[in-house]
C-alpha positions in Angstrom: 6.0 32.9 13.1 3.0 31.1 11.9 2.3 30.6 8.2 -1.1 30.2 6.5 -2.0 27.0 4.7 -1.5 28.8 1.4 2.2 29.5 2.2 3.2 25.9 2.5 4.8 23.9 -0.3 3.1 20.6 0.4 1.8 19.0 -2.8 4.1 21.1 -5.0 6.6 19.6 -7.4 9.0 22.5 -6.9 12.4 21.4 -5.6 11.8 17.6 -6.0 14.5 15.4 -7.3 13.3 13.4 -10.3 14.2 9.7 -10.5 15.9 9.7 -7.1 16.8 6.3 -5.7 15.8 6.1 -2.0 18.4 5.3 0.7 16.3 2.2 1.6 17.3 0.6 -1.7 21.1 0.7 -1.0 22.8 -2.7 -0.7 23.4 -4.1 2.7 27.2 -3.6 2.3 26.6 0.1 2.5 24.7 0.0 5.7 27.3 -2.2 7.6 30.3 -0.1 6.3 32.1 -3.3 5.4 33.3 -2.2 1.9 35.1 1.1 1.2 33.9 3.3 -1.6 30.4 4.3 -0.4 30.2 8.1 0.4 27.9 10.5 2.0 27.7 14.0 0.6 26.4 17.5 1.4 27.0 21.2 1.0 28.6 23.2 3.8 27.2 26.7 3.5 29.1 29.9 4.2 28.2 33.6 4.0 27.7 35.5 0.7 26.1 32.4 -0.9 29.4 30.4 -0.7 29.5 26.6 -0.4 31.9 23.7 -0.1 30.9 20.2 -1.1 31.8 17.6 1.5 32.2 13.9 0.7 32.8 11.4 3.6 33.6 7.8 2.9 31.5 5.6 5.2 34.0 2.8 5.9 37.0 5.0 6.9 35.4 8.4 7.6 37.9 9.8 5.0 36.8 13.3 4.0 37.1 15.2 0.7 36.3 18.9 0.4 35.4 20.3 -3.0 35.3 24.0 -3.9 32.1 24.8 -5.8 31.4 28.0 -7.7 27.8 28.1 -6.8 24.9 26.1 -5.2 23.2 25.5 -8.6 23.1 21.9 -9.8 25.4 22.5 -12.8 28.3 23.9 -10.7 28.0 21.3 -8.0 27.8 18.4 -10.5 30.8 19.8 -12.5 32.9 20.1 -9.3 32.0 16.7 -7.9 32.6 15.0 -11.3 36.1 16.4 -11.4 36.9 15.4 -7.8 35.4 11.9 -8.0 37.2 11.0 -11.2 40.5 11.4 -9.3 39.5 8.6 -7.0 40.7 5.0 -7.6 38.0 2.9 -9.2 37.6 0.8 -6.1 36.5 3.9 -4.1 33.8 4.8 -6.6 30.8 2.8 -5.5 28.0 5.1 -4.4 27.2 8.4 -2.7 24.2 9.2 -0.5 23.0 12.8 -0.7 20.2 14.8 0.8 17.2 16.0 -1.2 18.7 19.5 -1.9 18.3 20.9 -5.4 22.1 21.1 -5.8 22.0 17.5 -7.0 18.9 17.8 -9.3 21.2 16.8 -12.2 22.3 13.7 -10.4 21.9 11.6 -13.6 24.7 13.6 -15.2 27.0 12.9 -12.2 26.0 9.2 -12.2 26.9 8.8 -15.9 30.1 10.8 -15.7 31.4 8.9 -12.6 29.7 5.5 -12.9 28.2 6.1 -9.4 24.8 4.7 -8.2 23.5 7.8 -6.3 21.1 7.4 -3.4 19.1 10.1 -1.6 17.9 10.1 2.0 14.2 10.6 2.7 12.9 14.1 2.7 13.5 16.1 5.9 15.7 13.3 7.4 19.3 14.4 7.2 20.2 12.1 10.1 20.1 9.2 7.6 23.5 10.6 6.5 24.8 10.8 10.0 28.5 10.4 9.2 28.4 13.4 6.9 26.4 15.6 9.4 29.0 14.7 12.1 31.8 15.6 9.8 30.2 18.9 8.9 30.1 19.7 12.6 33.8 18.9 12.8 34.4 21.2 9.8 32.8 24.1 11.6 35.9 24.2 13.8 37.8 25.3 10.6 34.9 27.2 9.0 32.8 28.8 11.7 29.3 30.2 10.9 29.7 33.5 9.2 32.8 32.4 7.2 32.9 33.2 3.5 34.1 29.8 2.3 34.6 31.1 -1.3 37.8 32.9 0.0 39.5 29.5 0.4 41.3 27.9 -2.5 41.1 24.2 -3.3 44.6 23.8 -1.9 43.5 25.3 1.4 40.5 23.0 1.5 42.8 20.0 0.8 44.9 21.1 3.8 41.9 21.2 6.1 40.8 17.8 4.8 44.3 16.4 5.4 44.2 17.6 9.0 40.7 16.0 9.5 41.9 12.8 7.9 44.9 12.6 10.2 42.8 13.1 13.3 42.3 9.9 15.3 38.6 8.9 15.8 37.1 7.1 18.7 34.7 5.3 16.3 37.7 3.9 14.4 39.5 2.6 17.5 41.6 5.8 17.6 43.1 5.2 14.2 42.9 7.9 11.6 40.6 7.9 8.5 43.7 8.1 6.3 45.2 5.0 7.9 41.9 3.1 7.8 41.4 3.8 4.1 44.8 2.3 3.2 
């Protein structure tokens, strides 16, 4: 269906992330995956406005799933802060996120977790390819049409464990859990 020029959002400030640090400003160590602790994040959407936050560590492909109460920035930041604080200090370097409004309050997350948060360029989710691939793998457990709010954090942890114990070709057929250790 075609839209008129009046229906576009070009030039509007709605939905933009203020003070976002672009992915191109990440250190080289993030790009070459040499150092653990750099993450890619996204929301996996289900039916009935339900979501799961996914965090994938770039070096090992280790996956964390975080139950979020809603897509709004306050709920997402609260859930991510709680999850990230459980990580060892060495694994808390930086996440890269898309430009979704769920991380509009990224400064609160950065202060609470001591993370340097980077954002991919608008309309370019492939700049977080590891996370997009992991979300595709997660659809084996949470197919389209699934209400993900029905899953407890314990159930999400069990799915993440299965994914982290799954050998990956890109890791020389070792598992993300083994690579992280």
